[in-house]
C-alpha positions as CSV (number, residue, x, y, z in Angstrom):
1,M,0.0,0.0,0.0
2,V,1.3,3.4,-0.9
3,V,1.7,6.0,1.9
4,E,1.9,9.8,1.5
5,K,4.7,11.4,3.5
6,F,6.4,14.8,3.8
7,V,10.0,15.8,4.4
8,E,11.9,19.1,4.9
9,V,14.9,19.5,2.6
10,N,16.9,22.4,1.4
11,G,14.6,25.0,3.0
12,T,11.4,23.5,1.5
13,T,8.8,20.8,2.1
14,L,8.5,17.9,-0.3
15,R,5.7,15.5,-0.6
16,Y,6.6,11.9,-1.5
17,L,5.0,8.6,-1.9
18,D,6.4,5.4,-0.3
19,W,5.4,1.9,-1.4
20,G,7.2,0.3,1.6
21,A,9.6,-2.7,1.8
22,D,12.2,-0.8,3.8
23,E,14.6,-3.7,3.7
24,R,15.0,-3.5,-0.1
25,R,17.2,-1.0,-2.0
26,T,15.4,2.3,-2.6
27,F,14.2,3.2,-6.1
28,V,13.8,6.9,-6.4
29,M,11.4,8.0,-9.3
30,L,11.6,11.6,-10.6
31,H,8.8,13.1,-12.7
32,G,9.1,15.6,-15.5
33,I,8.5,19.4,-15.7
34,H,4.7,19.2,-15.5
35,G,4.5,15.9,-13.6
36,H,3.7,14.5,-10.2
37,A,4.4,11.5,-8.0
38,R,1.2,9.5,-9.0
39,E,2.4,9.1,-12.6
40,W,4.8,6.3,-11.2
41,D,2.0,4.2,-9.8
42,R,2.2,1.5,-12.4
43,L,6.0,1.3,-12.4
44,A,6.0,1.1,-8.6
45,E,3.7,-1.9,-8.6
46,A,5.9,-3.5,-11.2
47,V,9.1,-3.3,-9.2
48,R,7.9,-3.2,-5.5
49,L,8.8,-6.9,-5.0
50,I,12.5,-6.1,-5.8
51,R,12.8,-2.5,-4.7
52,R,11.4,0.1,-2.3
53,P,9.8,2.7,-4.7
54,L,9.8,6.3,-3.5
55,A,8.4,9.1,-5.7
56,P,9.1,12.7,-4.5
57,E,7.3,15.7,-6.0
58,M,9.7,18.4,-6.8
59,R,9.2,21.8,-5.3
60,G,6.5,23.7,-7.3
61,H,4.8,20.4,-8.2
62,G,1.9,18.5,-6.7
63,D,1.6,19.0,-3.0
64,S,5.2,20.0,-2.5
65,A,5.9,23.6,-1.5
66,R,6.2,26.4,-4.1
67,N,8.9,29.0,-4.4
68,P,7.6,32.4,-3.4
69,S,9.6,33.9,-6.2
70,G,7.9,31.7,-8.8
71,E,11.3,30.8,-10.3
72,Y,13.1,27.5,-10.3
73,S,16.4,26.1,-11.3
74,V,17.9,22.7,-12.2
75,L,20.6,23.1,-9.6
76,E,18.0,23.7,-6.9
77,Y,16.2,20.5,-7.9
78,V,19.5,18.5,-7.9
79,T,20.2,19.8,-4.4
80,D,16.7,19.0,-3.2
81,V,16.9,15.3,-4.4
82,G,20.4,14.9,-3.0
83,E,19.2,16.1,0.4
84,F,16.1,14.0,0.1
85,I,18.3,10.9,-0.3
86,A,20.7,12.0,2.5
87,S,18.1,13.1,5.0
88,L,16.1,9.9,4.8
89,R,19.4,7.9,4.7
90,L,18.3,6.1,1.6
91,G,21.6,5.9,-0.4
92,P,22.9,4.5,-2.5
93,V,19.7,4.3,-4.5
94,D,18.7,3.2,-7.9
95,L,17.1,6.2,-9.7
96,I,14.9,6.8,-12.7
97,G,14.1,10.2,-14.2
98,H,11.9,11.2,-17.0
99,S,12.6,14.4,-19.0
100,L,13.5,17.0,-16.4
101,G,13.8,14.2,-13.8
102,G,16.3,12.6,-16.1
103,I,18.4,15.8,-16.2
104,I,18.3,15.9,-12.4
105,G,19.4,12.2,-12.3
106,I,22.3,12.7,-14.6
107,A,23.6,15.7,-12.6
108,L,23.1,13.9,-9.2
109,A,24.8,10.7,-10.4
110,A,27.8,12.7,-11.7
111,M,28.2,15.1,-8.8
112,N,27.3,12.7,-6.0
113,P,28.2,9.2,-7.3
114,D,27.9,7.7,-3.8
115,A,24.2,8.5,-3.7
116,V,23.3,6.7,-7.0
117,Q,24.0,3.0,-7.7
118,R,22.1,2.6,-10.9
119,L,20.6,5.3,-13.2
120,I,17.7,5.2,-15.7
121,V,17.3,8.2,-18.0
122,V,14.0,8.4,-19.9
123,D,13.9,10.3,-23.2
124,I,16.3,13.0,-22.3
125,G,19.9,13.8,-22.8
126,P,22.5,16.5,-23.4
127,D,21.6,17.0,-27.1
128,L,18.0,17.6,-27.8
129,A,16.2,18.4,-31.0
130,E,15.0,22.0,-31.3
131,E,11.7,20.8,-32.7
132,G,11.0,18.9,-29.5
133,I,12.1,21.7,-27.2
134,N,9.9,24.1,-29.1
135,A,7.0,21.7,-28.8
136,I,7.4,21.6,-25.0
137,R,7.7,25.4,-24.8
138,E,4.6,25.8,-27.0
139,S,2.6,23.4,-24.9
140,A,3.7,25.1,-21.7
141,G,2.6,28.5,-23.1
142,S,-0.7,27.4,-24.7
143,R,-2.2,24.8,-22.5
144,P,-5.5,25.7,-20.8
145,L,-5.2,27.0,-17.3
146,T,-8.4,25.4,-16.2
147,F,-10.8,22.7,-17.3
148,H,-14.6,22.5,-16.8
149,D,-14.3,18.8,-15.8
150,L,-12.0,15.8,-16.1
151,D,-13.5,14.7,-19.4
152,A,-12.5,18.0,-21.0
153,A,-9.0,17.5,-19.6
154,Y,-8.8,13.9,-20.9
155,K,-9.9,15.0,-24.4
156,W,-7.3,17.8,-24.4
157,A,-4.5,15.5,-23.3
158,L,-5.3,12.6,-25.7
159,E,-5.5,15.1,-28.6
160,G,-1.9,16.1,-27.8
161,D,-0.6,12.5,-27.7
162,S,-2.1,10.1,-30.3
163,L,0.2,7.3,-29.1
164,A,-1.0,7.4,-25.5
165,D,-2.4,4.4,-23.7
166,E,-5.8,5.9,-22.8
167,T,-6.0,4.3,-19.3
168,E,-2.5,5.5,-18.4
169,M,-3.2,9.0,-19.7
170,R,-6.4,9.3,-17.8
171,H,-4.6,8.3,-14.6
172,R,-1.9,10.9,-15.2
173,I,-4.3,13.7,-16.0
174,Q,-6.6,12.8,-13.1
175,H,-3.8,13.3,-10.6
176,S,-2.4,16.4,-12.5
177,L,-5.4,18.5,-11.6
178,K,-7.1,19.9,-8.5
179,P,-10.3,21.9,-7.8
180,G,-9.9,25.7,-8.2
181,S,-12.1,28.7,-8.2
182,N,-12.8,28.4,-12.0
183,G,-12.9,24.6,-12.4
184,L,-10.0,22.2,-12.4
185,E,-6.5,23.7,-12.4
186,W,-3.0,22.2,-12.7
187,R,-1.2,21.0,-9.5
188,Y,2.0,22.7,-10.5
189,D,3.3,26.2,-10.2
190,P,3.3,27.8,-13.7
191,G,6.7,29.3,-12.7
192,V,8.3,25.8,-13.2
193,D,8.4,26.7,-16.9
194,T,11.3,29.0,-16.1
195,I,13.4,25.8,-16.2
196,L,12.9,25.8,-20.0
197,D,15.1,29.0,-20.2
198,S,18.1,26.9,-19.4
199,A,17.7,24.7,-22.4
200,G,20.4,26.0,-24.7
201,A,24.0,25.5,-25.8
202,D,25.5,26.2,-22.4
203,G,23.2,23.8,-20.6
204,S,23.9,21.1,-23.2
205,A,27.7,21.5,-22.9
206,M,27.5,21.3,-19.1
207,L,25.2,18.2,-19.2
208,R,27.4,16.6,-21.8
209,G,30.4,16.9,-19.4
210,L,28.4,15.5,-16.5
211,W,27.1,12.6,-18.6
212,S,30.5,11.5,-19.7
213,S,31.7,11.3,-16.1
214,I,29.0,8.8,-14.9
215,S,30.5,5.4,-14.3
216,Q,27.4,3.7,-12.7
217,P,25.4,1.2,-14.7
218,T,23.0,3.3,-16.8
219,L,20.0,2.6,-19.0
220,I,18.9,5.1,-21.6
221,I,15.2,4.7,-22.6
222,R,14.0,6.4,-25.7
223,G,10.6,6.5,-27.3
224,D,11.1,5.4,-30.9
225,Q,8.9,8.3,-32.1
226,S,10.3,10.9,-29.8
227,D,10.8,14.4,-31.3
228,L,12.9,15.5,-28.4
229,L,15.7,12.8,-28.1
230,T,16.4,11.7,-31.7
231,A,17.7,8.3,-32.6
232,D,21.1,9.8,-33.6
233,A,21.4,11.8,-30.4
234,A,20.5,8.8,-28.3
235,Q,23.2,6.7,-30.1
236,Q,25.8,9.4,-29.5
237,M,24.7,9.6,-25.9
238,A,25.3,5.9,-25.5
239,S,28.6,6.0,-27.2
240,R,29.9,8.8,-24.9
241,A,28.9,7.0,-21.8
242,Q,31.2,4.8,-19.7
243,N,28.6,2.1,-18.8
244,A,25.3,2.7,-20.6
245,T,22.8,0.6,-22.6
246,L,20.2,2.1,-25.0
247,I,16.7,0.7,-25.4
248,E,14.1,2.1,-27.7
249,V,10.5,1.6,-26.7
250,P,8.2,0.9,-29.7
251,K,5.0,2.9,-30.4
252,S,6.0,5.7,-28.0
253,G,7.0,9.4,-28.1
254,H,8.4,11.5,-25.4
255,L,5.9,10.3,-22.8
256,V,7.2,6.8,-22.9
257,P,5.6,5.6,-19.6
258,V,2.2,6.8,-20.8
259,D,2.5,5.7,-24.4
260,N,3.7,2.1,-23.9
261,P,3.5,1.4,-20.2
262,Q,3.8,-2.4,-20.3
263,F,6.9,-2.5,-22.4
264,F,8.4,0.4,-20.3
265,C,7.7,-1.3,-17.0
266,E,9.1,-4.6,-18.2
267,T,12.3,-2.8,-19.5
268,V,12.9,-1.0,-16.2
269,R,12.3,-4.1,-14.1
270,E,14.7,-6.2,-16.2
271,F,17.4,-3.6,-15.7
272,L,16.9,-3.6,-11.9
273,V,17.0,-7.4,-11.5
């Protein structure tokens, strides 16, 4: 049974979900820029017999605290996760990160290798396609702020991802929203989109250096139809790594866990065994 918990780290309060099994190695699961902890429910159930799944919500997301300034940075998130692992005495952990969560995972594994034993990076890397970055920026800027009801939100989400497993997308969207004064509103601070400002040449160069320094066993998961991490970029990413394997998930785009959840969960579990 999953339990909701809260912890104070790096001057803020983070909410996280704990699936139990304290005697097993911890498996930390990091969501993307508009994500939340409940998007890992299916994966947690798939691995809970071999790991202790924990899913923190980054500051500004879900029920974790928001920054009063409305601005966020990757370094702040990396520090948060590092302190999350240290304060709960979890390390070394296995860690998976999707999109922004993957960037955080790369930085943490490189800068604090004693904290991360195995790393899984989902559809993200140092070199990203401009088309995919622009699509994320456009979605961030144009998505509705509120929805009349869940059905309207489901319809909007499914129109934006023709590859999605409908059940998984409905689950993701259901937990992405909360009641507001004008209907259902997002459970993240719009200010988290300031992270997108760091997506550029300087950020790529820094991430490239961090990536090449990682020696832990690493799995790169790419959606075979992703417009963000291209096939060539993923191959180059794997070739620059010290100890990485690349797997492409069929019939999936950037939202790999939503588009092909069964294949995704099986792939992750096999890497952890």
